C-alpha positions in Angstrom: 0.1 9.7 22.5 3.0 9.5 20.1 5.1 12.3 18.7 5.4 12.8 15.0 9.2 12.7 15.5 8.7 9.0 16.5 6.9 7.9 13.4 8.3 4.8 11.8 6.9 2.4 9.1 4.4 0.1 10.8 3.4 2.5 13.6 -0.4 2.8 14.0 -2.2 6.0 15.0 -5.8 7.1 15.4 -7.0 9.9 13.2 -10.6 11.0 12.5 -12.1 8.0 14.3 -10.1 5.3 12.4 -6.8 3.5 12.5 -3.9 4.5 10.2 -0.6 2.8 9.6 2.5 4.8 8.7 3.8 3.5 5.4 6.5 6.2 4.7 7.7 9.2 6.6 10.2 12.0 5.9 11.5 14.6 8.4 11.9 17.9 6.5 13.8 20.9 7.9 13.3 23.8 5.5 15.8 26.7 5.5 13.1 29.0 6.5 10.3 28.1 8.9 9.8 25.2 11.3 10.5 21.5 10.7 7.7 19.1 9.7 7.1 15.4 9.1 5.6 14.4 5.7 3.9 11.0 5.9 2.1 8.5 3.8 -0.7 6.8 5.8 -2.8 3.7 5.0 -6.2 3.2 6.5 -6.1 -0.2 8.1 -9.9 -0.7 7.8 -10.6 0.5 4.3 -7.1 0.2 2.7 -7.1 3.7 1.3 -3.9 5.8 1.4 -3.4 9.5 2.1 -0.4 11.8 2.4 -0.5 14.0 5.5 1.9 16.6 7.0 2.5 17.0 10.7 4.4 19.7 12.6 7.6 18.4 14.2 6.8 17.3 17.7 3.0 17.3 17.2 1.4 14.5 19.2 -1.3 12.2 18.0 -3.1 9.3 19.7 -1.4 6.0 19.1 -3.8 3.1 18.3 -3.7 0.3 20.8 -4.1 -2.9 18.9 -4.8 -6.2 20.5 -3.4 -9.4 18.9 -5.0 -12.8 19.5 -3.9 -16.2 18.4 -6.9 -17.8 16.7 -7.4 -21.0 14.9 -9.4 -21.3 11.6 -12.0 -24.0 12.3 -14.5 -24.0 9.4 -16.4 -21.9 6.8 -20.1 -21.2 7.2 -21.7 -19.7 4.1 -19.5 -16.6 3.4 -18.1 -16.4 7.0 -14.8 -17.9 8.1 -15.0 -19.0 11.7 -12.0 -18.6 14.0 -11.7 -19.8 17.5 -9.7 -18.0 20.3 -7.1 -20.5 21.6 -7.4 -19.2 25.2 -11.1 -18.5 25.8 -12.6 -20.8 23.1 -14.8 -18.0 21.9 -15.6 -17.9 18.2 -15.3 -14.9 15.8 -16.7 -14.8 12.3 -14.8 -12.9 9.6 -15.7 -12.2 6.0 -13.2 -12.7 3.1 -13.1 -8.8 2.9 -11.8 -8.6 6.5 -9.2 -11.2 5.9 -8.0 -9.7 2.6 -6.1 -11.4 -0.2 -4.5 -13.7 2.3 -7.7 -15.8 2.4 -6.3 -17.9 -0.4 -3.8 -19.5 2.0 -6.1 -20.3 4.9 -6.8 -24.0 5.6 -8.5 -25.7 8.5 -6.5 -26.0 11.7 -4.2 -23.1 10.8 -3.3 -20.7 13.6 -3.3 -17.0 12.7 -2.9 -13.7 14.5 -6.2 -11.6 14.5 -5.6 -7.9 15.1 -8.4 -6.1 17.1 -9.0 -2.4 17.7 -11.9 -1.5 20.1 -13.2 -5.0 19.8 -13.4 -4.6 16.0 -11.4 -6.9 13.7 -8.9 -5.0 11.7 -6.8 -7.6 9.9 -5.5 -11.2 9.9 -1.8 -12.0 10.0 -0.8 -15.3 8.5 2.5 -17.0 9.1 5.3 -15.8 6.7 5.2 -19.2 5.0 2.7 -22.1 4.8 3.0 -25.7 3.6 0.3 -26.7 1.1 -0.3 -29.7 -1.2 -0.3 -29.3 -5.0 -3.7 -30.4 -6.3 -3.4 -29.4 -10.0 -0.5 -28.7 -12.3 0.8 -29.7 -15.7 3.0 -32.9 -15.7 6.7 -32.6 -15.6 8.7 -33.6 -18.7 11.9 -35.6 -18.6 14.8 -33.2 -18.7 13.1 -30.6 -16.5 15.7 -29.3 -14.1 15.7 -27.2 -11.0 17.3 -24.3 -12.9 14.6 -24.4 -15.6 11.5 -22.4 -16.0 8.3 -22.3 -14.0 4.7 -23.4 -14.4 1.4 -22.5 -12.7 0.1 -24.9 -10.0 -3.0 -24.9 -7.8 -2.7 -25.8 -4.1 -5.3 -27.3 -1.8 -6.7 -23.9 -0.8 -7.3 -22.9 -4.4 -4.4 -20.4 -4.6 -2.4 -20.3 -7.8 1.5 -20.3 -7.4 4.3 -20.4 -9.9 6.5 -23.5 -9.2 9.5 -25.1 -10.9 8.8 -27.6 -13.8 9.8 -30.7 -11.7 7.0 -30.2 -9.1 4.1 -32.7 -9.6 0.6 -33.3 -8.2 0.5 -34.5 -4.5 3.8 -32.9 -3.4 3.8 -30.5 -0.5 5.5 -27.2 -1.0 6.3 -24.2 1.2 4.9 -20.8 0.0 5.9 -17.3 1.1 2.5 -15.6 1.9 3.9 -12.1 1.7 4.8 -12.3 -2.0 3.1 -15.5 -3.3 6.4 -17.2 -4.1 7.5 -20.8 -4.0 10.1 -21.5 -1.3 10.8 -25.2 -1.6 9.5 -28.7 -1.2 8.6 -30.2 2.2 
Protein backbone atom coordinates (compact mmCIF):
# COMPACT_ATOMS: atom_id res chain seq x y z
CA UNK A 1 0.00 0.00 0.00
CA UNK A 2 1.15 3.52 -0.76
CA UNK A 3 -0.14 6.79 0.62
CA UNK A 4 -1.39 9.47 -1.77
CA UNK A 5 1.11 11.79 -0.04
CA UNK A 6 3.93 9.65 -1.50
CA UNK A 7 2.80 9.96 -5.14
CA UNK A 8 5.58 10.96 -7.54
CA UNK A 9 5.76 10.80 -11.35
CA UNK A 10 6.48 7.20 -12.38
CA UNK A 11 4.88 5.55 -9.32
CA UNK A 12 2.58 2.68 -10.34
CA UNK A 13 -0.64 1.88 -8.49
CA UNK A 14 -3.48 -0.61 -8.89
CA UNK A 15 -6.99 0.80 -9.41
CA UNK A 16 -10.09 -0.97 -10.73
CA UNK A 17 -8.14 -4.12 -11.65
CA UNK A 18 -5.48 -2.45 -13.82
CA UNK A 19 -2.12 -0.71 -13.45
CA UNK A 20 -1.90 3.09 -13.52
CA UNK A 21 1.25 5.24 -13.60
CA UNK A 22 1.27 8.68 -11.94
CA UNK A 23 2.11 11.26 -14.62
CA UNK A 24 1.44 14.45 -12.63
CA UNK A 25 0.42 15.19 -9.06
CA UNK A 26 -0.43 18.28 -7.03
CA UNK A 27 -0.96 18.54 -3.28
CA UNK A 28 -3.77 21.02 -2.63
CA UNK A 29 -4.52 22.57 0.77
CA UNK A 30 -7.69 24.64 0.42
CA UNK A 31 -8.41 27.34 2.97
CA UNK A 32 -11.52 25.50 4.05
CA UNK A 33 -11.79 21.72 4.24
CA UNK A 34 -9.22 18.96 4.17
CA UNK A 35 -6.20 18.63 1.90
CA UNK A 36 -6.27 16.44 -1.21
CA UNK A 37 -4.00 15.22 -3.99
CA UNK A 38 -5.00 15.90 -7.61
CA UNK A 39 -3.35 13.44 -10.00
CA UNK A 40 -3.16 12.64 -13.68
CA UNK A 41 -2.90 8.87 -14.17
CA UNK A 42 -2.04 6.88 -17.30
CA UNK A 43 -3.24 3.31 -17.76
CA UNK A 44 -0.11 1.27 -18.53
CA UNK A 45 -2.07 -1.41 -20.42
CA UNK A 46 -4.34 0.69 -22.62
CA UNK A 47 -2.54 4.04 -22.67
CA UNK A 48 -5.62 6.04 -21.66
CA UNK A 49 -5.28 8.94 -19.22
CA UNK A 50 -7.58 10.08 -16.45
CA UNK A 51 -7.53 12.76 -13.77
CA UNK A 52 -8.38 11.60 -10.29
CA UNK A 53 -8.48 13.19 -6.85
CA UNK A 54 -7.43 11.39 -3.65
CA UNK A 55 -7.82 12.50 -0.04
CA UNK A 56 -4.50 13.40 1.59
CA UNK A 57 -3.13 10.28 3.28
CA UNK A 58 -5.51 7.90 1.46
CA UNK A 59 -3.82 4.56 0.79
CA UNK A 60 -4.04 2.65 -2.48
CA UNK A 61 -2.39 -0.63 -3.49
CA UNK A 62 0.98 -0.16 -5.16
CA UNK A 63 1.50 -2.27 -8.28
CA UNK A 64 4.39 -4.69 -7.93
CA UNK A 65 6.05 -4.88 -11.31
CA UNK A 66 8.64 -7.46 -12.30
CA UNK A 67 11.40 -6.46 -14.70
CA UNK A 68 13.19 -9.14 -16.75
CA UNK A 69 16.10 -8.71 -19.11
CA UNK A 70 15.12 -10.40 -22.37
CA UNK A 71 16.79 -10.65 -25.76
CA UNK A 72 14.93 -10.17 -29.03
CA UNK A 73 15.61 -13.31 -31.07
CA UNK A 74 13.34 -13.32 -34.13
CA UNK A 75 9.97 -12.34 -35.57
CA UNK A 76 7.38 -15.02 -36.27
CA UNK A 77 4.41 -13.74 -38.34
CA UNK A 78 3.15 -10.75 -36.31
CA UNK A 79 4.80 -11.90 -33.05
CA UNK A 80 8.15 -10.67 -31.74
CA UNK A 81 9.89 -13.47 -29.82
CA UNK A 82 11.97 -12.54 -26.76
CA UNK A 83 14.10 -14.96 -24.72
CA UNK A 84 14.63 -14.67 -20.96
CA UNK A 85 18.39 -14.43 -20.43
CA UNK A 86 18.28 -16.44 -17.17
CA UNK A 87 15.74 -19.22 -17.72
CA UNK A 88 15.88 -19.32 -21.57
CA UNK A 89 12.07 -19.25 -21.70
CA UNK A 90 10.52 -17.48 -24.66
CA UNK A 91 7.79 -14.82 -24.62
CA UNK A 92 5.89 -13.68 -27.70
CA UNK A 93 4.81 -10.05 -27.86
CA UNK A 94 2.79 -8.17 -30.44
CA UNK A 95 3.73 -4.79 -31.88
CA UNK A 96 0.88 -3.29 -29.82
CA UNK A 97 2.42 -4.58 -26.58
CA UNK A 98 5.81 -3.13 -27.49
CA UNK A 99 4.38 0.21 -28.62
CA UNK A 100 6.02 2.77 -30.87
CA UNK A 101 9.48 1.62 -29.72
CA UNK A 102 9.14 -1.39 -32.07
CA UNK A 103 10.85 0.63 -34.81
CA UNK A 104 14.21 0.42 -32.99
CA UNK A 105 14.25 -3.29 -32.12
CA UNK A 106 16.83 -5.42 -33.93
CA UNK A 107 17.92 -9.03 -33.49
CA UNK A 108 20.16 -9.68 -30.51
CA UNK A 109 19.10 -6.51 -28.68
CA UNK A 110 18.56 -6.85 -24.93
CA UNK A 111 15.55 -5.03 -23.49
CA UNK A 112 13.72 -4.84 -20.17
CA UNK A 113 10.27 -6.42 -20.28
CA UNK A 114 7.93 -5.25 -17.51
CA UNK A 115 5.47 -7.86 -16.14
CA UNK A 116 2.50 -7.48 -13.78
CA UNK A 117 0.77 -10.68 -12.59
CA UNK A 118 2.58 -12.66 -15.33
CA UNK A 119 1.13 -10.29 -17.95
CA UNK A 120 3.41 -8.17 -20.17
CA UNK A 121 2.84 -4.46 -19.64
CA UNK A 122 5.57 -2.79 -21.65
CA UNK A 123 9.04 -3.05 -23.13
CA UNK A 124 11.83 -0.67 -22.10
CA UNK A 125 14.53 -0.08 -24.70
CA UNK A 126 17.95 1.33 -23.90
CA UNK A 127 18.01 5.15 -24.00
CA UNK A 128 20.13 5.04 -27.15
CA UNK A 129 20.71 2.48 -29.89
CA UNK A 130 23.29 2.21 -32.67
CA UNK A 131 21.83 1.49 -36.10
CA UNK A 132 23.11 1.57 -39.68
CA UNK A 133 21.75 3.98 -42.29
CA UNK A 134 20.19 2.04 -45.19
CA UNK A 135 18.64 4.86 -47.19
CA UNK A 136 19.17 8.62 -47.39
CA UNK A 137 19.76 11.32 -49.95
CA UNK A 138 23.44 11.78 -50.89
CA UNK A 139 25.41 14.56 -49.24
CA UNK A 140 26.53 17.50 -51.38
CA UNK A 141 29.95 19.12 -51.24
CA UNK A 142 29.83 21.99 -48.81
CA UNK A 143 27.40 20.33 -46.38
CA UNK A 144 28.59 21.06 -42.87
CA UNK A 145 27.89 19.85 -39.37
CA UNK A 146 26.10 23.10 -38.57
CA UNK A 147 23.85 22.87 -41.63
CA UNK A 148 20.35 21.46 -41.99
CA UNK A 149 18.96 17.98 -41.66
CA UNK A 150 17.55 15.34 -43.99
CA UNK A 151 15.45 12.21 -43.46
CA UNK A 152 17.25 8.87 -43.26
CA UNK A 153 16.00 5.29 -42.92
CA UNK A 154 17.88 2.95 -40.58
CA UNK A 155 18.19 -0.86 -40.73
CA UNK A 156 15.06 -1.43 -38.63
CA UNK A 157 12.93 0.75 -40.92
CA UNK A 158 12.69 3.76 -38.60
CA UNK A 159 12.90 7.27 -40.08
CA UNK A 160 15.26 9.72 -38.34
CA UNK A 161 16.35 13.25 -39.17
CA UNK A 162 20.16 13.36 -39.57
CA UNK A 163 22.70 16.05 -40.55
CA UNK A 164 23.36 16.54 -44.27
CA UNK A 165 26.86 14.97 -44.15
CA UNK A 166 25.60 11.50 -43.09
CA UNK A 167 25.65 8.90 -45.87
CA UNK A 168 24.41 5.34 -46.49
CA UNK A 169 26.29 2.62 -44.56
CA UNK A 170 27.27 4.80 -41.60
CA UNK A 171 26.33 3.74 -38.09
CA UNK A 172 24.61 6.37 -35.97
CA UNK A 173 23.43 6.59 -32.37
CA UNK A 174 19.73 7.44 -31.89
CA UNK A 175 17.94 8.55 -28.71
CA UNK A 176 14.93 6.18 -28.46
CA UNK A 177 13.01 8.48 -26.11
CA UNK A 178 12.61 11.35 -28.58
CA UNK A 179 13.76 9.89 -31.96
CA UNK A 180 16.75 12.23 -32.33
CA UNK A 181 20.20 11.79 -33.85
CA UNK A 182 22.96 11.73 -31.20
CA UNK A 183 26.11 11.17 -33.29
CA UNK A 184 28.13 8.81 -35.44
CA UNK A 185 29.67 5.62 -34.15
